[in-house]
GUSEKE-834639 format. One record per residue (C-alpha): residue number from 1; z, y, x. Coordinates in nm, 2 decimals. Layout:
BEGIN
NUM:Z:Y:X
...
//
This chain:
BEGIN
1:3.69:-8.62:1.78
2:3.80:-8.62:1.41
3:3.46:-8.74:1.30
4:3.46:-9.01:1.56
5:3.80:-9.14:1.44
6:3.68:-9.14:1.08
7:3.37:-9.34:1.17
8:3.58:-9.60:1.35
9:3.84:-9.62:1.08
10:3.59:-9.67:0.79
11:3.38:-9.93:0.98
12:3.64:-10.17:1.12
13:3.49:-10.51:1.20
14:3.13:-10.38:1.18
15:2.87:-10.33:1.44
16:2.81:-9.99:1.60
17:2.48:-9.91:1.78
18:2.40:-9.65:2.05
19:2.05:-9.54:2.12
20:1.98:-9.38:2.46
21:1.67:-9.18:2.54
22:1.55:-9.07:2.88
23:1.30:-8.79:2.95
24:1.10:-8.74:3.27
25:0.80:-8.53:3.36
26:0.56:-8.82:3.38
27:0.63:-9.03:3.07
28:0.81:-8.79:2.84
29:1.07:-8.94:2.62
30:1.15:-9.31:2.64
31:1.40:-9.51:2.44
32:1.62:-9.76:2.63
33:1.74:-10.08:2.48
34:2.00:-10.03:2.21
35:2.36:-10.09:2.29
36:2.57:-10.27:2.03
37:2.94:-10.31:2.00
38:3.18:-10.44:1.74
39:3.45:-10.20:1.61
40:3.79:-10.37:1.65
41:3.99:-10.43:1.34
42:4.32:-10.40:1.54
43:4.48:-10.07:1.63
44:4.51:-9.98:2.00
45:4.84:-9.96:2.17
46:4.97:-9.60:2.11
47:5.08:-9.51:2.47
48:5.00:-9.56:2.83
49:5.26:-9.53:3.10
50:5.16:-9.45:3.46
51:5.27:-9.30:3.79
52:5.14:-8.96:3.89
53:5.15:-8.86:4.26
54:4.97:-8.67:4.52
55:4.74:-8.89:4.73
56:4.91:-8.83:5.07
57:4.95:-9.13:5.29
58:5.24:-9.04:5.52
59:5.50:-8.90:5.28
60:5.59:-8.87:4.92
61:5.71:-8.59:4.71
62:5.70:-8.49:4.35
63:5.63:-8.84:4.21
64:5.68:-8.90:3.84
65:5.63:-9.17:3.58
66:5.48:-9.03:3.27
67:5.37:-9.16:2.93
68:5.07:-9.03:2.73
69:5.00:-9.05:2.36
70:4.65:-9.20:2.33
71:4.59:-9.03:2.00
72:4.66:-8.67:2.08
73:4.67:-8.70:2.47
74:5.02:-8.54:2.48
75:5.20:-8.62:2.81
76:5.57:-8.65:2.86
77:5.79:-8.72:3.17
78:5.98:-9.05:3.18
79:6.13:-9.03:3.53
80:6.08:-8.80:3.83
81:6.16:-8.83:4.20
82:6.38:-8.52:4.19
83:6.63:-8.69:3.97
84:6.74:-8.92:4.27
85:6.70:-8.72:4.59
86:6.32:-8.70:4.60
87:6.29:-9.08:4.62
88:5.99:-9.28:4.51
89:5.97:-9.43:4.16
90:5.74:-9.73:4.21
91:5.62:-10.04:4.02
92:5.71:-10.04:3.65
93:5.67:-10.33:3.41
94:5.73:-10.40:3.04
95:5.79:-10.72:2.83
96:5.45:-10.75:2.68
97:5.37:-10.42:2.53
98:5.72:-10.35:2.41
99:5.86:-10.01:2.52
100:6.22:-10.11:2.47
101:6.24:-10.31:2.79
102:6.11:-10.15:3.12
103:6.19:-10.21:3.49
104:6.13:-9.94:3.75
105:6.14:-10.00:4.12
106:6.30:-9.73:4.33
107:6.30:-9.63:4.70
108:6.54:-9.36:4.82
109:6.67:-9.26:5.16
110:6.98:-9.13:4.98
111:7.05:-9.39:4.71
112:6.88:-9.69:4.87
113:6.62:-9.93:4.72
114:6.69:-10.08:4.38
115:6.54:-10.15:4.04
116:6.63:-10.00:3.71
117:6.63:-10.22:3.40
118:6.63:-10.03:3.07
119:6.68:-10.24:2.76
120:6.74:-10.12:2.41
121:6.87:-9.78:2.52
122:7.10:-9.90:2.81
123:7.01:-9.89:3.18
124:7.13:-10.12:3.46
125:7.08:-10.08:3.83
126:6.98:-10.40:4.02
127:7.05:-10.40:4.39
128:6.70:-10.53:4.48
129:6.37:-10.36:4.52
130:6.12:-10.53:4.28
131:5.76:-10.53:4.37
132:5.49:-10.67:4.14
133:5.66:-10.79:3.83
134:5.57:-11.01:3.53
135:5.80:-11.06:3.24
136:5.80:-11.38:3.04
137:5.70:-11.31:2.68
138:6.05:-11.40:2.57
139:6.20:-11.12:2.77
140:6.47:-11.34:2.92
141:6.30:-11.40:3.26
142:6.12:-11.18:3.50
143:5.93:-11.29:3.81
144:5.89:-11.03:4.08
145:5.76:-11.02:4.44
146:5.95:-10.91:4.75
147:5.71:-10.79:5.02
148:5.68:-10.66:5.37
149:5.37:-10.44:5.33
150:5.25:-10.21:5.61
151:4.99:-9.94:5.61
152:4.73:-9.91:5.89
153:4.42:-9.71:5.97
154:4.08:-9.82:6.07
155:3.72:-9.68:6.11
156:3.54:-9.96:5.93
157:3.44:-9.75:5.62
158:3.48:-9.41:5.45
159:3.83:-9.50:5.33
160:4.03:-9.53:5.65
161:4.36:-9.64:5.50
162:4.45:-10.00:5.42
163:4.76:-10.22:5.38
164:4.85:-10.57:5.50
165:5.12:-10.79:5.34
166:5.31:-10.94:5.63
167:5.56:-11.14:5.43
168:5.64:-11.21:5.06
169:5.80:-11.44:4.81
170:5.85:-11.46:4.44
171:6.19:-11.43:4.28
172:6.30:-11.53:3.93
173:6.55:-11.29:3.76
174:6.74:-11.42:3.45
175:6.83:-11.11:3.24
176:7.11:-11.27:3.04
177:7.30:-11.41:3.33
178:7.20:-11.12:3.57
179:7.11:-11.38:3.83
180:6.82:-11.41:4.07
181:6.69:-11.73:4.23
182:6.41:-11.81:4.47
183:6.27:-12.16:4.39
184:6.14:-12.35:4.68
185:5.80:-12.39:4.51
186:5.77:-12.01:4.51
187:5.89:-11.94:4.87
188:5.70:-12.17:5.10
189:5.68:-12.03:5.45
190:5.31:-12.13:5.50
191:5.18:-11.90:5.24
192:5.23:-11.56:5.08
193:5.33:-11.55:4.71
194:5.27:-11.23:4.52
195:5.11:-11.09:4.20
196:5.30:-11.31:3.95
197:5.16:-11.35:3.60
198:5.21:-11.56:3.29
199:4.96:-11.73:3.07
200:4.80:-11.46:2.86
201:4.93:-11.43:2.50
202:4.78:-11.11:2.37
203:4.44:-10.95:2.32
204:4.46:-10.64:2.54
205:4.40:-10.60:2.91
206:4.54:-10.34:3.15
207:4.36:-10.01:3.13
208:4.15:-9.89:3.42
209:4.05:-9.55:3.28
210:4.30:-9.30:3.16
211:4.17:-9.13:2.84
212:4.11:-8.76:2.88
213:3.93:-8.51:2.65
214:3.73:-8.37:2.94
215:3.52:-8.65:3.09
216:3.48:-8.48:3.43
217:3.85:-8.38:3.45
218:3.93:-8.63:3.73
219:3.64:-8.52:3.95
220:3.85:-8.23:4.06
221:4.20:-8.37:4.02
222:4.41:-8.37:4.33
223:4.66:-8.63:4.20
224:4.65:-9.00:4.16
225:4.72:-9.21:3.85
226:4.84:-9.56:3.93
227:5.00:-9.86:3.77
228:4.89:-9.79:3.41
229:5.06:-10.00:3.15
230:4.98:-10.00:2.78
231:5.28:-10.00:2.54
232:5.28:-10.02:2.16
233:5.50:-9.71:2.11
234:5.68:-9.43:2.30
235:5.94:-9.53:2.56
236:6.25:-9.38:2.42
237:6.50:-9.42:2.70
238:6.58:-9.07:2.83
239:6.49:-8.94:3.17
240:6.85:-8.82:3.22
241:6.99:-9.17:3.16
242:6.74:-9.32:3.41
243:6.83:-9.05:3.67
244:7.21:-9.11:3.63
245:7.15:-9.49:3.68
246:6.94:-9.43:3.99
247:7.22:-9.22:4.14
248:7.49:-9.47:4.05
249:7.66:-9.63:4.35
250:7.73:-9.96:4.15
251:7.45:-10.21:4.11
252:7.40:-10.58:4.02
253:7.41:-10.77:4.35
254:7.10:-10.97:4.43
255:7.07:-11.16:4.76
256:6.73:-11.32:4.83
257:6.61:-11.36:5.19
258:6.26:-11.29:5.29
259:6.08:-11.62:5.37
260:5.92:-11.53:5.70
261:5.57:-11.66:5.62
262:5.43:-11.45:5.90
263:5.57:-11.31:6.22
264:5.81:-11.02:6.19
265:5.66:-10.68:6.23
266:5.78:-10.42:6.47
267:6.01:-10.14:6.36
268:5.82:-9.92:6.11
269:5.85:-9.57:5.98
270:5.97:-9.53:5.62
271:5.63:-9.40:5.50
272:5.47:-9.73:5.61
273:5.67:-9.93:5.36
274:5.45:-9.95:5.05
275:5.65:-10.21:4.86
//
């Protein structure tokens, strides 16, 4: 690994070539077409933040949000479900790749559903469960989804679990005024609005593979990594501060009705509510 980093560091902006050879009993050694890539001149983001959970479909326990240093692979806990009555820490989002602002959606039978907003070392509790979230690059406005997602089972393929979004809308939250609005253009009853995003302004994409020294590590792993987000540095807000905010009875009031784009679902069990 040390030699590999030295190679990349001294050849920024240059081409790197990979030659692959295959041997079989009939033809012996054969050389495949060379693979070429360009070594980026920019440094990668230093950390990735993700949720770690056991892949059980009908209950949740021992769920945590962790961050990993992408240079030395050290992992540290950001927030755990045990800090607020074994609830479920859910979607998390950053302003760009800045670790100083993060939102974390929470579900809890004890403390209710809410969202934590951590900014520059302080944490506020918002009385609304944020789903898929996208921050404006300025950090002053967040657009998030509110959803009625239900889990169901089928026999159509090997993976028998799936989810359906019965109702959704997009909500705009103004951080400075602590106010949420649901514009008519984002809450039409004849369609489902979800997965908000802003015009891209950076060069990086969300990661889909979590780096690990052992390439076959995940073949035997019994936990699931989800919602990976790259950030430029370590998230410094403490897990104890996040836990106290999650248990706090006071929260910023947000009243946004669901728009009823589809018929109401029957009464569901708590484990069916995915967002």
